[in-house]
C-alpha positions in Angstrom: 5.9 4.4 17.8 7.2 5.7 14.9 7.0 9.0 15.5 8.7 8.6 19.3 11.6 7.3 17.4 11.9 9.9 14.7 11.2 12.4 17.4 14.2 11.1 19.3 16.4 10.9 16.2 15.6 14.8 15.4 16.4 15.7 19.0 19.7 14.0 18.9 20.5 14.5 15.2 24.4 14.2 15.7 24.3 10.4 17.2 20.9 9.3 15.4 22.9 7.0 13.2 24.3 5.2 16.3 20.9 5.3 18.1 19.0 3.4 15.3 21.1 1.0 15.0 21.3 0.2 19.1 17.5 0.2 18.6 17.6 -2.2 15.7 19.9 -4.4 17.9 17.4 -4.3 20.8 14.9 -5.5 18.5 17.1 -8.2 17.1 17.9 -9.6 20.5 14.3 -9.3 21.3 13.4 -11.3 18.5 9.5 -11.0 18.4 9.3 -7.1 17.9 8.7 -6.2 14.3 11.3 -3.4 12.9 8.9 -1.8 10.3 8.2 1.3 12.3 12.4 1.6 13.1 12.7 1.5 9.0 9.6 4.1 8.9 11.6 6.4 11.4 15.0 5.7 9.5 13.1 6.7 6.2 12.1 9.7 7.8 14.8 10.8 9.0 17.5 9.6 6.4 15.5 9.6 3.4 14.9 6.7 1.2 18.6 5.1 0.1 20.1 6.6 3.6 17.3 5.1 5.8 17.5 1.6 3.7 21.1 1.7 4.2 20.8 2.1 8.2 18.0 -0.2 8.8 20.4 -2.9 6.8 23.4 -2.1 8.9 21.3 -2.6 12.1 19.5 -5.5 11.1 22.7 -7.1 10.0 24.6 -6.2 13.2 21.6 -7.0 15.3 21.4 -10.7 13.6 24.9 -11.3 14.3 25.0 -10.2 18.0 21.8 -12.0 18.4 23.0 -15.2 17.1 26.3 -15.0 19.1 24.4 -14.4 22.3 21.6 -16.7 21.6 24.5 -19.7 20.6 25.9 -19.0 24.5 22.4 -18.7 26.4 20.4 -21.2 24.6 22.5 -23.8 22.8 21.1 -26.8 25.4 17.5 -26.0 24.6 18.1 -27.6 20.9 16.6 -30.9 22.4 13.5 -29.9 23.6 10.1 -31.2 22.1 8.8 -28.2 20.6 12.0 -28.0 18.3 10.8 -31.8 16.8 8.9 -30.2 13.7 10.6 -31.5 10.6 11.2 -28.0 9.2 13.2 -27.0 12.2 14.9 -29.8 12.7 16.1 -29.5 9.1 17.3 -26.0 10.2 19.2 -27.3 13.3 20.6 -29.9 11.7 22.0 -28.2 8.5 25.8 -27.1 8.4 27.9 -25.6 5.5 26.4 -25.5 2.2 23.0 -26.3 3.0 22.7 -24.3 6.5 23.9 -21.3 4.0 21.1 -21.8 1.4 18.3 -22.5 4.2 19.2 -19.4 6.1 19.3 -17.0 2.7 16.1 -18.5 1.5 14.2 -17.9 5.1 15.7 -14.2 4.9 14.0 -13.7 1.9 10.8 -15.1 2.5 8.8 -12.0 3.6 6.7 -13.2 6.2 9.1 -15.6 8.3 9.9 -13.9 11.4 13.6 -12.8 11.4 14.3 -13.4 15.2 12.8 -17.1 14.7 15.5 -17.8 12.1 18.0 -16.5 14.0 17.4 -18.5 17.0 16.8 -21.8 15.4 20.3 -21.2 13.3 21.9 -20.0 16.5 21.2 -23.2 18.3 21.7 -25.2 15.5 24.7 -26.7 13.9 25.4 -23.5 11.4 28.8 -21.9 12.0 28.5 -18.0 12.5 30.3 -17.4 9.2 27.6 -19.0 7.3 25.1 -17.6 9.5 26.5 -13.9 8.9 27.2 -14.1 5.3 23.6 -16.0 4.6 21.7 -13.7 6.6 23.4 -10.6 5.5 22.9 -11.3 1.9 19.0 -12.5 2.4 18.5 -9.1 4.2 19.3 -7.4 1.4 16.1 -8.0 -0.7 14.2 -8.4 2.6 15.0 -4.6 3.4 14.4 -3.2 -0.1 10.7 -4.8 -0.3 10.2 -3.5 3.4 11.5 -0.5 3.0 10.3 0.9 -0.4 6.5 -0.8 0.7 6.8 1.7 3.8 8.0 4.4 1.8 5.3 4.2 -0.5 2.8 4.3 2.5 4.2 6.9 4.1 4.2 9.1 0.7 0.2 7.8 -0.1 -2.6 9.7 0.4 -4.5 9.0 3.5 -7.5 7.4 0.9 -4.9 5.1 -0.2 -3.7 4.0 3.2 -7.1 3.3 4.0 -7.7 1.3 1.2 -4.3 -0.5 1.6 -5.3 -1.1 5.4 -8.8 -2.8 4.4 -7.0 -4.9 1.6 -4.4 -6.2 3.9 -7.1 -6.9 6.5 -9.4 -8.7 4.5 -6.6 -10.8 3.2 -5.3 -11.7 6.3 -9.0 -12.8 7.7 -9.2 -14.7 4.1 -6.0 -16.8 4.6 -6.0 -17.6 8.3 -9.7 -18.9 7.8 -8.6 -20.8 4.4 -5.8 -22.4 6.1 -7.5 -22.4 9.6 -6.0 -22.1 13.0 -6.9 -25.8 14.1 -4.7 -28.8 13.9 -1.8 -26.5 12.5 1.0 -26.9 15.5 3.0 -23.7 13.6 -0.1 -21.4 14.0 -0.9 -22.5 17.6 -3.8 -25.0 17.1 -4.6 -28.4 18.9 -3.3 -31.1 17.1 
């Protein structure tokens, strides 16, 4: 996927920045598609700092547009059974300073799906301005971590890439077995 996007950007170099931001907005609206392949393409085309800046701008704008559209279309879902988990309820009911701190913390947390944070905040009580500022500030370290990690992986020798993939796979298997999927409603198990 990354190669296709790099090719697209290189074919339309004069509008590559705009294309990247549009793709990032679409990813944000979909809510479940990871943006790491777009970050990698941005780094390949715009360089390290330019790629980080473009990724940051696209993610901040995408999250804001997604928040507004989700709020218009999905607010009535707030009272559905699936949102009864205490941690989800906390974000749904938070406003002001509490919402700000929760959103910024969830944005910084590396394994929290960005689309989920945007969706829950949008159907909750948080004001758009609170969401925008907290989300944008929280994306700074998240984008730096993701971008620098991707940059290191892109520039690694193939041997280290294989070692990294094997290590990450082993860790994922270990953690999934350690915490277990059964009985955990967040991970999709039965209660």
